[in-house]
C-alpha positions, 0 to 999 in steps of 0.5 A: 500500500502506498504511503499517502493512502496508508497515512489517510487510512491511519488518520481516518481510523484514529480520528473516528475512534477518538471522535467516538470517544469524545462524543460519548464523553460529551453527549448532549446534556451529559455531565461528568459523573460525581465522585464515588463514596470515599473518593477525594473531592479536591484536586492535588497540587498538580491538577490544580496547576493544570486546571488553572492553566487550562481555564485562565489561559489559552493552554499550558506551554512546556514547563508552565505547570511546574512554574505555576506550582513553584509560584503557587496557584493562588498567587499566580491567579492573583497576578493574572488578575493584575496584568499591568504587573506582568512584563509582556515585552516578548509579545510587544516585539511580535506585534511591533511590525503591525503598524495599524494596531497603533494607528488611529482609525483616520490614519488607517483610512489614509494609509490603506484607502477604502473603495469610497476614497478611491472613487472620490479621487476618480471623480475629482473630489479628492486628491492623491497624497504627495507621499510617494509610498502612499501615492503608489498604493492609491495609484494602484487602487485607482488603476484597479477602479478604472479597469473595473469601470472600463469592464463595466462599460464594455459589458454595457456596450455589449448588451446594447450591441446585442439588443440592437444587432440585426438578426441572422440573415438580416440584410444589414448583418455585416457578417458574411460567410462566417467572417465578421470585421475585427475591431481594433479593441479586440486586436489590442486586448492583452494576453493574460499568459503573456502578462503573467510571464512578463510579471514573473520576469520582472519579479525575478529581476526585482529579487536580484536586488537588495530590499531597499533597491527593490522597493525603489524600483517598484515605486518607479514602475507605472501604476499598472505594472505595480499592481500586476506585480502585486496581484500575480506574485503570490505564495512563497514568491511573494514572501521572497519579494518582501524578504528583508523589507521593513514592516512599512515596505511589506505593508505597502507591497500588500496594499498594492493589491488590497489595502483593506486586507492589510488592516484585516490581516494585521488585526487577525494575526495580532489576535492569534499572536496575543493568545499564543505569546502573551504572558497576560493570559487571563487578560487575553482570555477576557478580551476575547470573551468580551469581544464575543459578548459585544460582537461586531462583524468585521466584514460589514463595510467600514467596520473593517477599519473601525474594529482595530480601535474597537478592540484596542480602545473599547474592549481591552482597557475594561476587560477586568474593570467595571462592567458599566465602563465597558458598556459605555465604551462599546455603546459609543464605539464607532464600530458598534454604532456602525455595525447595528446601524444606530448611527442612522437612527432618527427620532420620529419627532426629531428636527431632522425627521420633521424637516426643520432647517438647522438655522431655525430656532429650536428648543434647548437640548438640555433645558426644561420643556421636556414635552414640547414638540417642534411643529411639522412643516406643511406641504412637501417640506418635511424631510424624509429621514431614515427613521427609528432603528431598534437594532441596538436597543434590542441587542443592548438588552437581550445580548449585552445586559438583561438577557433574552428573559430579562423582563423587558418588553417590546415597548422598552426596546422602542423607548431605548431606541428613542433614547439612543437616537442622535448617537451617531458618527462623523463620516464613518467611512473616513474613520470618524468618531462618535458624536451626539447630534441633537437634531436626530434625537427624539425629544420628550421623556422616555419610560424604560423598565418602569423608570421615567427618563427626563429629556436630557439629550446625550445624557439619557443614553448614559442614564439607560446604560447605568440603569442596565449595568446595575440591574440584577438581571444583568448581574445574573446574566453576566455572572452566568456567562462568565461561569459558563466560560470558566466552569462548565456549559451548565454552571452550578446555580449556587455559584452563579448566585454568589457571583451575582451578589459580588457583582451587585455589591462591587458595582459590576467590578469584573475582577471581583466577580472573577475572584469570587469564581476562582475561589469557589469550591465549584471551580475546583470541583473534580467534575470541572476538571477537563470538562470544557470542550475547546472552541476551535480558537482555543484548540488551535492556540493551545496546540501551538503553545503545547508544541512550543511552535514558533509562529512567523506568519499566522495567516495559515492559522487564521485559514485553519480557524476559518475552515473550522468555522471560527474565523476571528472577528467573523461571526456575522450575527451579534450573538457571537460564537458559542462556548458550548460543546454541542456546537463544536463536537462532531466527527467532521470537526474532529477530523479537521482538528486531527488533521491540523494536529498532525500537520502542526506536529510534522512542521507542515503548517506554513509560517509555523516552525517546529524546533525538534530540540524544543519539542515537549519531552523530546530533548535527547529522547531519540537515544533515551527513549528509543521505543515508541510505547515509551515515547507515547507515555513520555509525551502523554505526561508532557502534553496532557500531564498524564490525563489520558483515558485507557481508551485513547491510550490503547487506540494510539498505542495500537497505531504505534505498531504501524511502521510509519509511526514506529519507524522500525524495520526488521533489520533496525529494531532500535530506529527511533520512533516518529515523535512528530506523529505521536505528538500529533495523535496526542494533540488530536486526542479527546483529552486534548480537546478538553480544558 
């Protein structure tokens, strides 16, 4: 049997067996068995360290368990609750090349122009930048826009020609005996293959130059040639072309093809790198948790540009702070306002809806007279406005605070929507910030959850956010969701109640709520140990961390997550990704995980390097552990702290007899085992899928 076929069959057999094991352990609605009479109900020091690392981080790295045990689990947890005290310079160096992470949104738009800005330049409403590097990016996109418009015009002309062309056999038909006149346009069309060959030749000439000279030559090219180089040079050849260039030069090369993708790539890669390399692991876990809670979809128009600031300025600073501060920051964030269309929401009786001109005298926004209404103009002078949008009002109460069963009505949704009219944006496609527009705001008092809110302009929104942030239903919903993330899919009600009390007593202090949970007996219960199934993000990141892999380019990992159904920032509805096992446990998904695990361990994932010397428990193992069974035991202890079921151990052990794994031959019994294959099988095991 040929090796590829044998490998595929081995992969399928092992994965199906393991999938069956995991499905059995995590069948819908099933809980872990409670300890038998006389059995210990607490974790030993080893398990406490493993459990803390599995829950508060994206998974332990080689040596982490021993380090946490030496520090002391409780002391380590307290340190994680104060990330400002933890040095994260290693991560900072990893993120340093991604300039967009430090840019204001307007800077991102200026450096990586969206389609709307390019159209304005094409229409003569904006000018090209003077900086030669920026100008090169703009010119490439302008060339693309003009080519696209030209194709549209040609398609229209063809449609018109077809509609007006005489039918076959018509006396006016210019085609005779199958011969038709050839237009000059058809003779001048470029041969795509010839264009590609010319681009490859030019790329090779560039590769022969030093990086700085290479960039200078690219900037000297015509916009069309620059774009051709950028679009036809891909994969390893594109990497070679950018080898040795500065971060800014690399960004420019990528932006020649697609400037928006540079912004998205840097944000998504940074998410993976933070999760993999940050020492402030709890802070990263909580940032991911809150982003998912206040979800915004990256592929909705301007949010491609607004999301960098959203996570950096609205989510991350408040991840362990007060919930009300986090709620206000997300409510005012341009990304959230654009995503749920609140920036377009206009009060039915607002000045804009009634068509009142800005220069006309109107009521004071923050003054008395709360019940007065501007008079609707007569005739056709009333301006048609976009109307009241209830998206944010609904999601604010259903998903962000009270929960779907939080005791509010449709009337409350409408009233909250009226409160937030006027919370808008100043030119979102140009990276504009939040602003309150009084003329869009619905006048008069509002009644929300039985509370009357006096007309107070922008402050009405802050009052509603305060009201919701301190509501007992919000306290319970947030506590339950945190317990679901850190304890179990169905968290113990008694624990959630204690967390809720802490939330209300400490005014929504997230750090204090977490501390209550981390000190609870439910968190340290044996039933909670390895009881949570990892999401695709948690699995991929934990596998990279456990294997001590070095990430030089995270784009392949992002592609893997996309294939697994969890593209970073890619959840379109506001619900965010599920944390529950039932969504992620099925044979097809586990086959994908096993495939990734084997590829990662074998060093076959592009942009990821595996140092054999740094492989867990592999240093000197080729001589000290020549037997595949011994190596399996060694790696089980290293990667899983020995937490592996007999079923999984026996399944992998049986496969070790395959020559592809053992690497033994009849005449060479001491040939060392295939450490990469064994590592991959363990990373794909049911036990590694759990945290």
